[in-house]
N, C-alpha and C positions, 0 to 999 in steps of 0.2 A: 339155675342148675347147670353144671358144666356139660361140655360135650356138644355134639352136633346131631340133632335128630332130623333125619331125612328119609324119604322113601323113594326118591329118584335123584339121579346125579347125571350131569352133563360135563364131559371133558372137552376142552377147547384148545386148539392151537391153530396155526395159520393154514397148513395144507391138509390137516386131518389125515396125515400120512404115516407118522411114526409114533410120537409121544402119546397123543390122544388115542390112537388106535391101540397101542399096548395097554394104556390105562383102561380102556373099555374092556379089553379081553381079560385083564387081571381082575377088574372089578366084578365082571360077570362070574368069573370063577370063584371069587371070594364071597360075594353076597348071594349068589344063586337067585332064587325067585323073590328074595326079601326086598330087593331094591331094583328099580328100573334103571338101566344103565344105557346112556347114549354118548356119542362123540360126534364132533363136527369141527369145521374150520371156516375161516373167512375166505380162503382161496383153495377149495378142495382140489386134490389132484388124484393120487392113487395110493393104495396101501403099499408102503415101502417093502420090497422083498427081504431086506435085512430085518425089518420088524417082524415079518412072518417067520423068518428063520429063528430069530432070538426067542420068540414066543413058543415055537414048536419044541424048543429044548425043554420047556416046562409042560409040554403036552397040551398047549392051548392053541387052537387053530384059528388064525386070522385070515385064512385063504378065502373064506366066504364074505369077508368084510368089504365094504366099499367106502370111499371118501364121500362125505356129505357136507353140504353148505349149512352154515349156522342159520341161514334164512329159512331152512326147512323145518326147524325145530319149533314146536309149539311151546311158548313160555309156560303155559299152564301145566305142562307135563314135567316140569323141572323144579325140584326143591333146592338143589345145591349145584352151583357151577364151579368147576375147578379149571383154572387156566394154567397152561403148562409152558407158555412162551418165556424165553429168556431175553435174547437179543432183539426179537421181533416185536411188533405191536400186536397184542392179542386181540382176537375178535371181540366186538361189542355184542353183548347179549342183553336184550331188553327183558324186563320182568322183575319180579320181586324176590327171586331166589337168593338164598345166602350165597356168599362168594368166598372162595379160597384161591390163593395164588401160589402155585408151586413152580417157580422158574427153574427149568431144566434146559441145559444147552442142547441144541439140535444134535442128535447122535449121528446124523448123516454126514456132517462135516464136509459139505459139498465142495468147499474151496481148499480142501486138504488132499494132498496126493497120498492116498492110503491103499494098502492091499485090502482085499475082501475080508481077510481075517481081522485086520486092524479095525476096519469099519464095523464089522460085526461085534467086535469087543466093545465099541462105544455104545452099540445098541443094548448089549448085555448090561452094561453099567447103568444106562438110563432105565432099562426094564427093572433092575433090582432096586434102584432108588424109588421108583414109582411103587413097586410092590411093598416096600417097607413103609412108605407113607400111607398107603392104603390100609395096611394092617393096623396102623395107629388110628386112622380114621374109623375103621370098623370097631376098634376097641372103645372109641369115644362115642359111638353112635347111640348107645342106649345105656349110659352110665346111671346106676341107681341113685336115688336121692341120698345124699350124705349129710354129715353134720355141718354146722355153721360156725366155723372157727372165728374167734375174736383176736387171736394172737398166734404167731408162729414161734416155735421153739427149736433150737438146735444146740447140741452139745458136742464139743471136740475134746479129745484127749491130747495133752501136750506134755513135753518133757520139762519145759521151763515156764512156770506159771507167771513169773514177773515179766519175762520177755513177751509172752503172749498177751498179758494184760496191757502192756504198753502198745503193742502192735494193733490190737483190736480197739483200743480206745481211740487211736488215730484213725483207723479205718472206718469205724462206725460213728465217729464224732460224738462219742458218749463217754461220760465218766461212769465207771462201774457203780452199780447200785449197792453192791456189797461184795466182800471177799473174805475168805478164810484161808487157812493153810492148804486147803484141798481144791478150792474152786474160786473163780471170779465170775460174777453175774452182771451182764449188761441188759438193761431193759430200755427199749427204744419205743416210745409212743409214736414217733414219726413213722417208723418202719413196721410198727405193730409186731415187734420181734422181742423175744426173750432168748438171749444168747449166753451160753455158759462155756467157759474153758475150764477143764479139770486136769489135774496132774495125772501122770502115768499111773494106771491102776494095776500094774503088774502084767498086763497083756502086752504082747509084742507090738511096738509102735513102728509103723512104716508110713508110706506115702498116704495111705487112707486112714485118717485118724478120727473118722466120724464115730461118735459114741451112740447118739440116737437123735431122731427128729421128733417133733411133737406139735400139737395144736392145743390151745386153751379154748374150751367151749363155754366157760363162764359159770356153769351151774352143775350141781349134782345130777339133776334130771337129764340134762343134755348129755352127760357122760353115759348114763344108763341107756338113753335113746341111741347113742352112737354104738354101744355094745350090740343092741338088737339089730341096728341097721347093718353092722359089720357081719353079724351072723347070717342075716338074710342075703347079703351080697356074696357070702362065701369067702370073706377075707380071713386069713389065719389069725386067731386070737391067741396071743402069747400068755397074757394074764388077764383074767376076766375083770370086769368093773368092780372096784372095791374102794374103800376109804382107808388111806394109810396115814399113820400119825407120826412115825419116826422120820427124822429129817424134816423136810418141808411137808406139812400136812396137806394132803391132796385127795380129791376124788380122781381116780385114774383107771385107765384101761390101756393095756399094752397090745399092740398089733404088730404084725410083720408084713412088710411090703413084699412084692413078688420075688425080690432078690434076698430076702431075709433080714433087711435092715429093720431095727426096732423103731416103732412109732409109738410115742406116748400121747394119749388123748387124756386131757386132765381138766380139772377146775379147782381153783383155790377154795378153801373152806371159809364160810362166813363166820363171824364171831359166835353166832348161836351154835353153829355146827362144831366149832372148836370146843365149845363148852361141854359137848357130849363125848369128849375123848375118854375112852375106857382107861382104867388104872393100869392095865397090862399093855396098853398101846398095840394090841393085836389088830390086824386089819379087819375091817368089816366088809363082807362081800355084799354087793349091791344088786346082783342078779342071780336068781336061782335057776 
């Protein structure tokens, strides 16, 4: 299952002065009581005043924080360790905790001749980089169980089908499996990928020519299960699970990702399933 499941996190850098302190404050604000949050360093000093100032802009108070040695942290209290050192050698932490490394340049820039405002700006940048990474970590902390894809699918719209066929044959090192006057299909077992380029469908073409993405789940039952899992997880369902016969016969479910990109979840029909095709070729819905 994807994601990082943890109930306690430790942020480490050398001095436990800036990056790890800001990470601790941000994580406490983000996770609340759901996660135990600690920070420490190999050579603890003091909480940097610029870190305090940068965090105060977000309403987070580091004024009561203090720098701590990594030696004072009980390994049994940590599920996840995140090191934030870039140029320096990060502290060593013993234990079986999972580890992530987020190398961020020291915002203090001690060897640079900077005004206070210039130095504070470096702290703001580091703060915001940590905050974005933490938001992603939080989103991945408890990902619901999803489907088990056996192949990845992507479709692009193009203006010149022949030119695109030549380019992607070179790029993927694959001869197209098939082509018509409307599309060219590449199937790569090495990459577990089904890639289609299709001609302009009348929509405006610009730098973003993504048509849709998808995954092959292998069976009809897996597509039905994916529909139910998507409903439980709250993902937007664009078209419910159904069997379609026109074009390439498929069991398919259409979702939308958080930005609205269409995602096709599908399975090819077996010979026995193809034999059940209705005379009118109308889709058969799989979930009530």
